[in-house]
C-alpha positions, 0 to 999 in steps of 0.5 A: 636590095635597098641600102638602109643604113651606111656608116662612112669613116666613123671615129669616136672617142670618149676621151680625146686622143683615145678613139674607140671607133677608127675609121669604121665603114659598113653598109646594111641592105634591106632583108640582110642580117650582118653580125659584128663580132669582137673582143671585149672593148673593141667597139661593138656597142659604141658602134651600134649606138653611133649607127642608132644616132644615140652617139655623134661620131667625131668624124665621119657620118651615118646615112639612113636610107640615103639621109644624114641620121644627124638631120632626122628628127627623133621621131624620123629616126626612131621610125627608121632604126631601132636599138635593141639592148642586151638587157632591159630591167624596168622598174615597174611590172609593166605587161608585154603590151605596155613594153611594146607600146613604148616603141610607139612613144615617138608617134604619139607626142608628149601627151598623146594617147595610143589609138586603135591604130597603135594597139593594132600595130603593137599586137601585129608586132607581138604576133610577128615574133610569136607572142600575139597571145601573151600581150598581158603577161608581166614583162619581168616574170618571163624568160630572157628569150621572151624578153628579147623577143619583146624588144624585137617586137618594140622595135617593129612597133616603132616602124623601123626598117633596120634593127640593131641588136647588142648581143641578143643571145647573151645569157640565153640557153640554146632553145631561147637563143634559137627562138630569137634568131628564127625570129630575126630570119623570119623578119629579114625575109619580110624585108627587115635588116639586122646588124647584131653584135656578138661574141659568138663566131658559130652564131655568125657562121649559122645565122649571118649573110655577112660578118664584120671583125672589129680589132681595136675599133677598126673593121679588119674585114667584112664579108661572107662568114666563110670567107671572114671567119678564118682561124688566123682572123679569129686569132688576131680578133680574140688573141686565142687559137681556134680549131675548125670542126667539120660535119659535112657541109656544116663547120664551127670553130671552138677555141683550142686548149692552151697547153700547160707551160713546159709541155709540147704538142 
């Protein structure tokens, strides 16, 4: 596999002396799905912004296909890395095709108009996420799960080999969560790479090739989900006790119910 995206010792602070990210290093290879888990405020979204080149780290660097992301033009960067946000609420009633065509903007220039090739790329991207027959539907009228698929298609239309997804399953019911993850796995099988931030350890257990844990802006561990997502590690990450459930080869983790004060187990 080819290393598509690499972070080396990233440190980033919104306020001087109060870093949100501290010496974060990780890499993502083609056809790989990497989950990043952490509590609220642990730096997950900031990390994705740095990986996408939207924020410049105070120290360290991001490499895209071996090149510093800071050295790439906006168009070159967009053609390699795409950020799929958690929530996207357009002001106008764009069609699904319009939203995905926005992914071609870096290829069109300031006053360029979409060509036949651009339209073909957009329709191919929609077909790749199972929405090939829905291009004329209104984006604001579709479900949250379908919106996530549209945003994935927009990233594909950019031409990006690595997609960064900020909590893509948030606010979705189980069926639409699975629709999103099935699309992710299908695209990964074709060589795309994914970095996915999440609050859900069970999603990482079921979907990830590797998982990293962020605690106070630092990567505490990274590796295979079954090796990383131990009860002790989850307790340190979320400040709550977990218990492990088994069903043959499958496993899940759930928070333990806190005992009322003054009672013993």
